[in-house]
C-alpha positions as CSV (number, residue, x, y, z in Angstrom):
1,M,-10.9,-9.4,-35.4
2,I,-9.8,-8.5,-32.0
3,L,-7.6,-5.0,-32.9
4,C,-5.1,-3.2,-31.1
5,V,-3.7,0.3,-32.4
6,G,-1.2,2.3,-31.4
7,R,2.7,2.8,-31.2
8,L,4.5,-0.3,-29.8
9,S,6.1,0.7,-26.6
10,P,6.0,-0.9,-23.1
11,V,3.2,1.4,-21.8
12,K,0.6,0.0,-24.1
13,D,1.0,-3.4,-22.5
14,H,0.7,-5.6,-25.6
15,P,2.0,-8.8,-23.6
16,T,-1.5,-8.9,-21.7
17,L,-3.1,-9.0,-24.9
18,I,-1.0,-11.6,-26.3
19,R,-1.2,-13.8,-23.1
20,A,-5.1,-13.2,-23.1
21,A,-5.3,-14.5,-26.8
22,A,-3.8,-17.8,-25.6
23,L,-6.3,-18.0,-22.9
24,L,-9.1,-17.1,-25.2
25,R,-7.8,-20.0,-27.5
26,E,-8.6,-22.5,-24.7
27,R,-11.6,-20.9,-23.5
28,W,-13.5,-19.7,-26.5
29,G,-13.1,-22.7,-29.0
30,K,-14.1,-20.6,-31.9
31,P,-11.7,-19.0,-34.5
32,F,-10.6,-15.5,-34.0
33,Q,-7.5,-13.2,-34.9
34,V,-5.6,-10.5,-33.2
35,V,-4.2,-7.7,-35.1
36,I,-1.8,-5.4,-33.6
37,L,-1.6,-2.2,-35.9
38,G,1.4,0.2,-35.3
39,G,5.1,0.4,-34.9
40,P,7.9,1.5,-32.4
41,A,8.1,5.2,-31.6
42,G,11.8,5.0,-32.1
43,P,15.0,2.9,-31.7
44,K,14.5,2.3,-28.0
45,D,11.5,0.5,-28.4
46,E,12.7,-2.2,-30.8
47,P,13.9,-4.5,-27.9
48,Y,10.0,-4.6,-26.9
49,V,9.0,-5.1,-30.4
50,R,11.3,-8.3,-30.5
51,S,10.0,-9.5,-27.0
52,L,6.5,-9.4,-28.5
53,H,7.4,-11.5,-31.3
54,R,9.1,-13.9,-29.3
55,L,6.3,-14.2,-26.8
56,V,4.0,-14.9,-29.6
57,E,6.2,-17.7,-30.7
58,E,6.5,-18.9,-27.0
59,L,3.0,-19.2,-26.9
60,N,2.3,-20.6,-30.3
61,L,-0.1,-18.0,-31.7
62,Q,1.6,-17.3,-35.1
63,N,-1.5,-18.2,-36.7
64,I,-3.8,-16.2,-34.3
65,V,-1.8,-12.8,-33.4
66,S,-0.1,-10.7,-36.7
67,F,1.6,-7.3,-36.5
68,H,0.8,-4.7,-39.1
69,P,2.9,-1.5,-39.7
70,P,1.3,1.9,-38.9
71,V,-1.0,3.4,-41.1
72,P,-2.2,7.0,-42.0
73,Q,-4.6,8.5,-39.6
74,S,-7.2,8.4,-42.7
75,A,-6.8,4.8,-42.9
76,L,-7.8,3.9,-39.4
77,P,-11.6,4.1,-39.8
78,N,-11.4,1.2,-42.2
79,W,-9.6,-0.8,-39.9
80,Y,-12.0,0.1,-36.9
81,R,-15.0,-0.9,-39.3
82,R,-13.3,-4.4,-40.0
83,C,-12.8,-5.2,-36.4
84,T,-15.1,-7.1,-34.1
85,V,-13.8,-5.5,-30.9
86,L,-11.0,-2.7,-30.1
87,V,-8.7,-3.5,-27.2
88,N,-6.8,-0.6,-25.6
89,L,-4.3,-1.7,-22.8
90,T,-3.3,1.7,-21.8
91,P,-3.5,2.2,-18.2
92,T,-5.5,4.7,-16.1
93,G,-4.1,8.2,-16.1
94,S,-2.9,8.1,-19.6
95,G,-5.1,9.1,-22.6
96,D,-5.9,7.3,-25.8
97,K,-8.1,8.8,-28.5
98,V,-8.3,5.2,-30.3
99,V,-11.2,4.1,-28.0
100,W,-13.3,7.2,-29.1
101,E,-12.4,6.8,-32.6
102,A,-13.5,3.2,-32.6
103,M,-16.5,3.9,-30.7
104,A,-17.4,6.5,-33.6
105,C,-16.9,3.6,-36.1
106,G,-19.6,1.8,-34.1
107,R,-17.3,-0.9,-32.6
108,P,-17.1,-2.1,-28.8
109,C,-14.1,-1.2,-27.2
110,L,-12.4,-3.1,-24.2
111,A,-10.0,-0.6,-22.2
112,A,-7.8,-1.1,-19.1
113,N,-8.0,2.5,-18.4
114,E,-10.8,3.6,-15.7
115,G,-11.0,7.0,-17.2
116,F,-13.5,5.6,-19.8
117,R,-15.7,4.4,-16.9
118,E,-18.2,7.3,-17.5
119,T,-17.9,7.3,-21.5
120,L,-18.7,3.2,-21.3
121,G,-21.8,3.8,-19.1
122,R,-24.0,1.0,-18.3
123,W,-21.4,-1.2,-20.3
124,A,-18.5,-0.4,-18.0
125,T,-18.4,-3.5,-15.9
126,D,-18.2,-5.7,-19.0
127,L,-16.0,-3.6,-21.0
128,L,-13.5,-2.5,-18.7
129,F,-10.9,-4.9,-17.5
130,R,-7.9,-4.8,-14.9
131,H,-4.7,-3.3,-16.4
132,G,-2.1,-6.1,-16.8
133,D,-4.6,-8.8,-16.0
134,A,-4.7,-11.6,-18.8
135,P,-7.4,-13.8,-17.6
136,D,-9.7,-10.7,-16.8
137,L,-9.0,-9.4,-20.7
138,A,-9.5,-12.9,-21.9
139,Q,-12.8,-13.0,-20.0
140,S,-13.9,-9.7,-21.3
141,L,-13.1,-10.9,-24.8
142,K,-15.1,-13.6,-24.4
143,T,-18.2,-11.9,-23.2
144,C,-17.9,-9.2,-25.8
145,L,-17.5,-12.0,-28.5
146,R,-20.6,-14.0,-27.3
147,W,-22.7,-10.7,-27.5
148,I,-21.7,-10.2,-31.0
149,R,-22.2,-13.7,-32.2
150,S,-25.8,-13.7,-30.5
151,A,-26.6,-10.3,-32.3
């Protein structure tokens, strides 16, 4: 399971993850699922949420990408422990604690935020991807999934 946690708003860049899932389906050839866990911050984000669902349908990813409503903070560790990898699409300059939360649960994290470079240390080259770049994210996912399958 590839997990993405947080509110559903444009700054979170979910279309990149959805497009990367379509590319990964072609390149990986093994089953996987993407879970997007969260909800809109308010009514202004509803059109964005609808656009995400449309994109999933356009790319025929209904059997791969699923949306789940927000959960209480206390339930997040169970989600992190169940996932194979967490993806955080927030751009550089925006803080997002879910990366540290997932790492604290022993899960690898792919991030678009260069601010995590020091935290990711020697793994930064493989775990950071270019913001908004679905092919780069798909390649990072494939690399990370290969590590886990070979472990």
